[in-house]
MARSE-218750 format. One record per residue (C-alpha): x, y, z negated. Coordinates in steps of 0.001 Angstrom, whole numbers. Example, Ala and Ser with C-alpha at 12.3 -4.5 7.8 and 13.67 -1.06 7.14 Angstrom:
<sites>
      east     north        up
     12300     -4500     -7800
     13670     -1060     -7140
</sites>
This chain:
<sites>
      east     north        up
      9474    -18802      4240
      6226    -18488      6459
      5263    -14315      7257
      2064    -15326      9496
      -142    -15750      6634
     -3554    -18191      7494
     -5379    -15312      5596
     -4851    -12005      6844
     -3625     -9367      4476
     -5497     -6885      6432
     -7284     -6259      9966
     -5406     -4894     12885
     -5983     -1350     12153
     -3678        62     14619
     -5958      1491     17489
     -7519      3365     14356
     -4642      4558     13081
     -3193      5326     16557
     -5634      8331     17238
     -5231      9783     13567
     -5205     13247     13620
     -3518     13711     10262
      -158     13048     12017
       302      9277      9943
       666     11349      6702
        69      7538      5166
      3670      6779      6407
      4803     10695      5761
      6804     10412      2539
      3976      8331       443
      7000      6218     -1039
      5107      3100     -1486
      6532       709     -4700
      8155     -2390     -4127
      8214     -4967     -6067
     11047     -7906     -6380
      9318    -10585     -4957
      7862     -8009     -1905
     11340     -6674     -1258
     12535    -10281      -928
     10015    -10989      1492
     10755     -7929      3589
     14465     -8220      3660
     14072    -12377      5025
     11878    -10811      7022
     14252     -8462      8627
     16613    -10900      8237
     14338    -13544     10659
     13604    -10674     13178
     16838     -9526     13100
     15533     -5947     12686
     18328     -4050     11428
     18200     -1420      8689
     20259        96      6590
     19871       605      3208
     15687        38      3686
     15090       692      -597
     15717      3643     -3065
     15588      2804     -6243
     14427      5865     -8654
     11564      5180    -11355
     10333      2278     -9333
     11899       893     -5592
     10272      2249     -2238
     11128      2593      1233
     13653      4983      2325
     12254      7741      4608
     14415      8752      7502
     14993     12168      7330
     11938     13444      9410
     10485     12273      5471
      8823      9053      7429
      8939      5783      6160
     12254      3955      7513
      9875       947      8704
      7461      3051     10674
      8577      2631     14882
      8768      6549     15777
      8508      5295     19764
      5272      3252     18824
      4219      4617     15331
      3612      1396     14244
      4999      -577     11018
      7700     -2680     12180
      7594     -5027      9531
      3201     -5266      9838
      2497     -8400      8473
      4732     -7833      5530
      4142     -3901      4717
      3814     -2985       555
       601     -3867      -687
      -751      -358      -696
      -438        24      2929
     -2513     -3351      3149
     -4835     -1467      1216
     -5035      1599      3389
     -7370      4590      2499
     -8314      2218     -1167
     -6186      3704     -4266
     -6516      3290     -7539
     -5471      4145    -10741
     -5626      2067    -14581
     -7435      3268    -17139
     -6159      2204    -20316
     -9228      3106    -22534
    -11785      1034    -21042
     -9260     -1588    -19616
    -10544      -844    -16295
     -8837      -322    -12759
    -10717      1788    -10832
    -10872      2169     -7288
    -10624      5357     -4567
    -11370      5754     -1530
     -9813      8321       539
    -11844     11331      1998
    -12436     10729      6023
    -10521     14129      6323
     -7152     12744      4635
     -7773      9360      6853
     -9834      8134      8992
     -9080      4592      8747
    -11217      5143      5372
    -14238      6680      8207
    -14048      3715     10488
    -14307       892      7320
    -16412      3150      5303
    -19371      3193      8122
    -19212      -615      8757
    -20830     -2484      5774
    -19001     -5837      6540
    -15699     -4576      8108
    -15445     -2363      4127
    -16199     -5393      2282
    -13705     -7215      3680
    -11271     -4689      3768
    -12092     -3964      -245
    -11554     -7504      -905
     -8115     -7548       772
     -6825     -4029      -348
     -8177     -5362     -4318
     -6298     -8619     -4173
     -2854     -6826     -2681
     -2922     -4219     -5154
     -3533     -6741     -8269
      -939     -8558     -7434
      1634     -5570     -7241
       184     -4405    -10756
       545     -7661    -11877
      4171     -7850    -10446
      5820     -4329    -11067
      7419     -3745    -14577
      6275      -964    -17347
      8548      1581    -16043
      7817      1362    -12296
      4152      1180    -12976
      3866      3873    -15278
      5772      6050    -12262
      3525      5210     -9678
       214      5894    -11735
      1462      9487    -12154
      1136     10408     -8740
     -1743     12296     -7774
     -4270     10743     -5385
     -6369     14000     -3542
     -9170     14082     -1734
    -10399     10430     -3016
    -13806      9398     -4389
    -14071      6596     -7107
    -16106      3566     -5974
    -15451       978     -8132
    -13917      -846    -11247
    -12988     -3876    -12156
    -11042     -5522    -15512
     -7871     -5249    -15379
     -5896     -7894    -17287
     -4534     -7707    -21117
      -928     -8171    -19463
     -1097     -5177    -17336
     -2644     -2917    -20265
       -62     -4393    -22663
      2729     -2721    -20064
       887       223    -20455
       788       664    -24002
</sites>
């Protein structure tokens, strides 16, 4: 299994993120959903890189990375503040300041961007049209893959999560199979 993507999943935003004034809230208590496929990819990556993390995942209404006692994601290196699984990290982490909801009545996935005050990365991508276009394409591709891979229970659970401090900027049709899961 190759972990080095020919198509980058995301730009390298560590420089922007390293200056985050919000205390890396994206890694704090967010509980990104993990599909069975993503879990396999992460576990294989950890094994290949010889990164030992005991009980890396929690299963509740859906699977997500375990948190350290301080509430940060188990994959966040506390010294470097970088993700130790960056190249294979969860789809919603790749999406970054882009989040989503699914409107079953309209059959649309609705795309939201977090406010810059919540995520400085939103300001960086929002001010650069070319970067925004690339990031949105990546975010949408990643999130739609996740939405298709999650089972109905997990998808319903993550859609219950509130996403404050965002604004809707786009919407796309969602597949019939995803809508069927939500009905």
